[in-house]
N, C-alpha and C positions, 0 to 999 in steps of 0.2 A: 078423523076417525073414523073407523068402520063401525054400524052398528049393526048388530044383530040382534035379529028377532026369533021368535020360537017357532018359525016355519022350518021344516026338515030340508024342505027343497032349498030354502034359502042357506043353509047350513052346511049342506052339501056343496052348493057351489062357492062358497066361501072357503070352504076346506080345500078343495081343487083349486082355486087361484092362487091360493096360500102354496100349495103344493108345489104347483107351475111355476112360481115365482122364486121358490125358495128351495126346490128340488135339491140341486145341485149341490148347495150348502151343509144340506141334510146328510145325501150321502157321503160328502166330504168328511163330515163329522164322524158318521159310523165306521167310514174307512179308516180315520185315525183312531177312534178308540179301540176299535180290532188290531189295527197294527201294533197299538202301544201295549194291548195285552199280550199278544203273541210275542212282542218284543221281549216285555218283563219275563213272561216264561223263558224263553230262550235264553236271557241274561242268568236267572235263577239256576238251569238247568247247567248253563257253563260254569257257574262259580261251585255248584254242590261238585261236578266233576273235579275241577282244578283241586279242590278242598280235599278230596277223595285221593287224588293222583300224589299232592304233598305229604297227605296223611301215611300214605302206604312207602313213597319215598323215606320219611322219616322213621319209620318203622324197621325197613330194610339198614338204614344208617344203625338204629339202635343195635341191630342184628351183627352187624359186621365191625363196629368201631372197634371194638378189642382184639379182633381176630385178622383185619387185613388192614395196616394202615393207609397202604396207595389206596387200595378198594374206598374206603371210607372216606378219604379225603375229595375222590373224585365225585363221590356221592353228594359230599358235602357244599362242594362247588355248586354242582346241579341245582342243589335245595337255594344257595342263597341267590345264585342269578337268575333261577327261574322263576322263584316266589319269593322274592325279596321282603315284600310287606306282610310276611305271616310269622306266627309264633313260632313254628318250625324252623326260620331261617335263622331267629334272634338265637333260639337252643342250640341250633348249630354251629354258630358263629362263638357262643360262651364256650362249648366245648373245646372248638379249634384253640380258643385262647388258652384254657387250659393245659391242653397236649404242650402248646410253645412254653408254657409256666414249667412244665414238668421236664422240659429238655432243657432248661434255661435260657432259652430264647426271648429274653423280655423285650426286645426290641418288636418281633414280630407280634407276641401277644398285645402288646402295646397297640399296635396298628388295629388288631381285630376290635380291640374293645373301644378303640375312639372310634371309629368308623360305626360303630353300633349305637353308641352314648349320642353320637351327632345326630343320628336316624331318630332319636327318640327326644333329644332336646330339642329337636325343630318342631315337633308338634306343637299344635295352640293350644291344646288341652293342657294346663298345668297343673292339675290334681296328681295325685300320687299315682306314680306308675312303677309298679313291682322290678318291669324289666331294668328300666332308666336306674333303679336306685341299687338293684344288683351290679349291674355296669359300673355305675359311678364308683361303688366301694372298689371292685375288685381293679378297677384301672387304677384307683388310688394307691390300694397296696401293691400294685405291679411297680408301678414307678417309685415308689418307697424303697423296693426291694433292688430298684435299679439303679439307687442312690441320686433320684433325681426329687426329693423332697418338696421343692417348691412346685414343679408342675401338678406334684400330688396335692399340695395345698390348694391351687388353683382348680384344681376339679374337684376337690372338695365343696369350697366355697362360692361355687358357681349354681348351687342349688339354695332353695330355702327351706327345702323340707329334711330336716336333720331328725337321727334316730341315735341312739348308743354308738351304734357301730361307725357312723359318720364321727361323730363326737371325738370317738377313740382314734379313728385314724388323724384326725384332723390336731389331735393332740402330739401324735407319733411325730407325723409332719413338722409341728411346731418346734417340738425337742430337737427334732435334726437340726432345723435351723437355728439353734440357739434359743429359740424365744421361748424361755424358762415360763414366765409369768402366764403370757398365752395357752400354753402347754397345760398350768395346772388348773386353767378355769374351763378349758375343752374337756381335762380328763374328768373335772368334778361334773360339770354338763351331762357325761356320758353316765357318770356313776347314777345321775338323778333320774335319768332315762331308762336306763336299763331296771327291767323287771326280776331278773333273775338273780340271786344271793350269789350265785358263784360268780356270776360275770362281773356284779360289782367289787368282789374279792379280787378278782385279778384286776381291776382297773385301780382300787386302792394299792395295790401291789405297785404298779406302774408309777402311781401318784408319789408315793410313798420313796422309792426309787429315784423320782425326779427331784425329791427334796433332798435325799442325800448326797447325789453329786454335784449341790450347788454350793 
């Protein structure tokens, strides 16, 4: 162990020996720190630039989506392919699915929604995801509209996070499948979960209609 006394000369010699022995490590360390800082700044600027670009593209999409179907689809594809992991890509995909539903192209709408659901369902984070919830609801409704209640039910029960909307859709699918008791329970759970009295009234009508048809 090196012993350091109070002599200024010895201290200077000691520091010089340390520098001569480890100067390349010091230089390397400083170089890595500087490179890391510069790299982080470059990455941050690149991400900010990308966010601005996709934001501008989305604004352009909003401006033309009701004016030019062909141009809006080209722009939508560009956003989805170039910036797939952004909220803008999700919103564009949801809108494309809506357009297909409006044209009664339920199969194409299903493809859009299934892809988006798979993207969000694969996330490790199992907390509430508003995009996933919205996609799950819309996909299940499209499948019911396409006379595929079993597939719709599978989509609904694949999650543990339920609200009155999913309970209602679950009841609709079960009703179409002839599962009357299960549908009753789902509608009751939907009524309990709903906060709006108007929604509760509509759900009670479904429940009453179900009991009449038995």
